[in-house]
Each structure stands twice: as structure tokens, then as C-alpha cells.
C-alpha positions in Angstrom: 19.4 -30.4 11.5 16.6 -28.1 10.2 15.2 -28.8 6.7 15.5 -26.2 4.0 12.5 -24.8 2.2 13.4 -22.6 -0.8 11.1 -19.8 -1.8 11.1 -19.3 -5.6 9.1 -16.1 -5.7 12.0 -14.1 -7.1 12.4 -16.4 -10.1 8.9 -15.3 -11.0 9.8 -11.7 -10.2 12.5 -11.8 -12.9 10.1 -13.4 -15.4 7.4 -10.8 -14.7 9.8 -7.9 -15.3 9.3 -8.8 -19.0 5.8 -10.5 -18.7 7.3 -13.4 -20.5 8.0 -17.0 -19.9 11.6 -17.0 -18.6 12.9 -17.9 -16.2 10.4 -20.7 -15.3 9.6 -21.0 -11.6 8.7 -24.7 -12.0 12.0 -25.5 -13.6 13.7 -23.6 -10.8 11.8 -25.5 -8.1 12.8 -28.8 -9.6 16.4 -27.7 -9.7 16.3 -26.7 -6.1 14.9 -30.0 -5.0 17.5 -31.9 -7.0 20.2 -29.8 -5.4 19.1 -30.8 -1.9 16.2 -28.6 -0.9 13.5 -30.3 1.2 10.5 -28.3 0.1 9.4 -25.5 -2.2 7.8 -22.3 -1.0 5.8 -19.8 -3.1 3.8 -16.8 -2.1 0.6 -16.1 -4.1 0.2 -12.4 -3.4 -3.1 -10.6 -4.0 -1.4 -8.2 -6.5 0.2 -11.2 -8.3 3.5 -9.3 -8.4 5.5 -12.5 -9.0 3.9 -15.9 -8.6 0.8 -16.3 -10.8 -2.2 -18.6 -10.4 -0.9 -20.9 -13.1 2.4 -21.3 -11.3 0.6 -22.6 -8.2 -1.3 -25.2 -10.1 1.8 -26.2 -12.1 3.9 -26.5 -8.9 1.3 -28.7 -7.3 1.4 -31.0 -10.4 5.2 -31.0 -10.6 6.0 -31.5 -7.0 4.6 -34.8 -5.8 7.3 -36.4 -3.6 8.4 -33.2 -1.8 6.5 -30.6 0.3 4.8 -27.7 -1.4 4.3 -24.8 1.0 2.0 -22.1 -0.3 2.3 -18.7 1.5 -0.8 -16.6 1.4 -2.9 -14.0 3.0 -6.4 -14.7 4.4 -8.1 -13.0 1.4 -11.2 -15.1 0.5 -10.1 -15.3 -3.2 -6.7 -16.6 -2.4 -8.2 -19.1 0.1 -10.4 -20.4 -2.7 -7.4 -21.0 -4.9 -5.5 -22.7 -2.2 -8.4 -25.0 -1.4 -8.6 -26.0 -5.0 -4.8 -26.5 -5.4 -4.4 -28.4 -2.2 -0.8 -27.8 -1.3 0.8 -29.9 1.4 0.8 -26.9 3.6 -0.4 -23.3 3.6 1.5 -20.6 5.6 -0.8 -17.7 6.5 1.1 -14.4 6.4 0.1 -10.7 6.7 0.1 -8.8 3.4 0.1 -5.1 2.6 0.1 -4.0 -1.0 2.7 -1.2 -0.5 5.3 -3.4 1.1 8.4 -4.7 -0.7 8.3 -7.9 1.2 6.4 -9.3 4.2 7.2 -6.8 7.0 6.2 -8.7 10.1 4.2 -11.5 11.6 0.5 -12.2 11.4 -1.4 -10.6 14.3 -3.3 -13.8 15.3 -4.6 -12.1 18.5 -6.4 -9.3 16.7 -7.5 -11.3 13.7 -8.4 -14.5 15.6 -11.9 -14.9 14.2 -10.9 -14.4 10.6 -7.9 -16.7 10.9 -10.0 -19.3 12.7 -12.5 -19.4 9.8 -9.6 -19.9 7.3 -8.1 -22.6 9.4 -11.4 -24.5 9.6 -11.7 -24.4 5.8 -8.2 -25.9 5.4 -8.8 -28.5 8.1 -11.8 -29.8 6.2 -9.6 -30.3 3.2 -6.8 -31.9 5.3 -4.3 -29.2 4.4 -1.8 -28.4 7.1 -1.7 -24.8 8.3 1.3 -22.8 9.6 1.0 -19.3 10.9 3.8 -16.8 10.2 4.2 -14.9 13.5 6.6 -12.8 15.6 8.5 -14.4 18.4 5.9 -13.4 20.9 4.2 -15.4 23.6 0.7 -14.0 23.0 0.9 -14.8 19.3 2.1 -18.3 20.1 -0.7 -18.9 22.6 -3.3 -17.7 20.1 -1.8 -19.9 17.4 -1.9 -22.9 19.7 -5.6 -22.1 20.6 -6.4 -22.3 16.9 -5.1 -25.8 16.8 -2.7 -25.3 13.9 0.1 -27.8 13.3 2.9 -25.3 13.0 4.2 -21.8 13.3 6.9 -20.0 11.4 8.8 -17.4 13.4 9.5 -14.2 11.6 13.3 -13.7 11.6 13.3 -10.3 9.8 14.0 -8.2 12.8 17.1 -10.4 13.6 18.2 -10.4 10.0 17.9 -6.6 9.7 19.6 -5.8 13.0 22.1 -3.0 12.6 24.0 -3.6 15.9 25.4 -6.7 17.5 23.5 -5.9 20.7 20.2 -5.9 18.8 21.1 -9.1 16.9 21.9 -10.9 20.1 18.7 -9.7 21.8 16.6 -10.9 18.8 18.3 -14.4 18.6 17.8 -14.8 22.3 14.1 -14.0 21.9 13.7 -16.4 19.0 15.4 -19.2 20.9 13.2 -18.6 24.0 10.0 -18.5 22.0 10.9 -21.5 20.0 11.4 -23.5 23.2 8.1 -22.2 24.5 6.1 -23.0 21.3 7.8 -26.5 21.1 6.7 -27.1 24.7 3.1 -26.5 23.6 3.4 -29.1 20.9 3.8 -26.8 17.9 6.1 -27.5 15.1 8.5 -24.5 14.9 9.9 -23.2 11.7 11.7 -19.9 10.9 12.3 -17.6 8.0 12.6 -14.2 6.5 15.8 -12.4 5.6 18.0 -15.4 6.2 21.2 -15.5 4.2 24.6 -17.1 4.0 26.0 -15.1 7.0 23.1 -14.9 9.5 21.6 -18.4 9.2 24.1 -20.2 11.5 22.7 -18.7 14.7 19.2 -19.8 13.8 20.4 -23.3 12.9 21.7 -23.7 16.4 18.3 -23.4 17.9 17.3 -27.1 18.4 13.5 -26.6 18.3 13.5 -25.1 14.8 12.7 -27.9 12.3 12.7 -26.0 9.0 14.2 -22.8 7.6 12.5 -21.0 4.7 14.4 -18.6 2.6 14.5 -17.4 -1.0 15.9 -14.0 -1.9 19.5 -14.7 -0.8 19.6 -18.0 -2.7 18.2 -16.5 -5.9 20.6 -13.6 -5.5 23.5 -16.0 -5.0 22.4 -18.0 -8.0 23.1 -15.0 -10.3 26.8 -15.5 -9.5 27.2 -19.3 -9.1 24.1 -20.9 -10.5 20.9 -22.1 -8.7 22.1 -25.6 -8.0 25.3 -24.4 -6.4 23.5 -21.7 -4.4 21.1 -24.3 -2.9 24.0 -26.7 -2.2 25.9 -24.0 -0.4 22.9 -23.2 1.8 22.4 -26.9 2.5 26.0 -27.4 3.5 25.9 -24.3 5.7 22.9 -25.7 7.6 24.7 -29.1 8.0 27.8 -27.4 9.4 
């Protein structure tokens, strides 16, 4: 059964709408863990649209017995913060200022040298590295060549599919590439756009060890409360 990582970015999005102090992402993170989440995910974006520097430091302090996974670009300034915070894991993602959310996987093939430099920096600090990539053999091969511990397969195309045919095509690709990556010795995780109706098919892929999602849980929490929203996702994964 895959573990569940809850992304708390959009708790901070709500707070930043008023530039105030509520709701508190740290309080939300602790509530998610108490409700059954296995790890907490936060994305420190270059434009600081939701998670702020202080949140990252506070999360590291508050979460000691569970995994803290920091999503981030390979911007040197963000890397410096991550090296100082020392999360349990960093997940390197592509980032474009104009995007509403992460639009695709990191192009490890084209940016190999830049990513390699970042990976070396994290390796020296003994921080695990995961690469957020498309379900693509070339990207998986490049990730394996870098010596990272894990990859996270971008499930956005599957989640956004408008037809059953496209959805089935994408889930088949994700399953095949998960098996391929697992065969190379990589830990395989998945995330992006997963919700209470499309997660079941991803859960059935045996090689996937962790699912990371946030928006659907925070959205559900508006109606039923955060603890209940997390519990429902945990139960969905178990079923």
C-alpha cells in the first residue's frame, strides 16, 4: 500500500490572500499527520506565492518523527535555503513563474549538468533527492545516471485526461514506466492532480511507494474538515 504525502501549499495560499497569520500551515501539517498522513510536502516557490521561508524552517522544527519533503526548483537561492533547513528529502521540480501549478516533469536530459550540481550539493549534506519527472524512459535513465534515490512520476496528464481512452493510455504508460524505474533500483512515487476519484488506478500500480497530493485534500477540507479529508484519502488508498 502506498504511503500518503500531503502537500500543505494551499493552506498557505489561503493565508497569503490576506497576508496574515491564518490558517497556519504548521498547524495544518500536524493535523494531517495526526489524521494518518505519512509525510508532509511543501513547495517553496521562487515567487513565494504560498509557502514562505519561515514556514520551511518551522516545518523542519515541528516535524521530527515524520518525513518532510521539500519541493523546489534548482534556483541557487532556493538550494541554499534547502541546504540550511535540511529536510528529509528534496523533490526537484520545474518551475515557471506564470504557471498556476507545476505543468510537467523536470527535463533531466536537457538540464543534466545543472541538476547534477544540485544533487551533489544535497548528497554532501546527506539529504535524499527525488526528481519529479514525466513517465518517460529517457528521463528515468537520466535520473538513474545521476544516482538519485527516487523519482516522482508526474500524474497530471492522467488526472486531466478528458476521455477514457486518454486516461487508459496514460495509466498504462505510468504503470510501464514505474516497473521500468523500479527495475533500475529507483524508489517510485507519484503525484499531481490526484483526487478522490482518480487515485484508485494509481494505487493499484504495485511499484509506486508514495502518493503526494494536496489541492484535492485542502479543497475537501472546506466541506468536511482537514482531519476528515485526510482520513478519507487514507481509507481510499487502503481500499
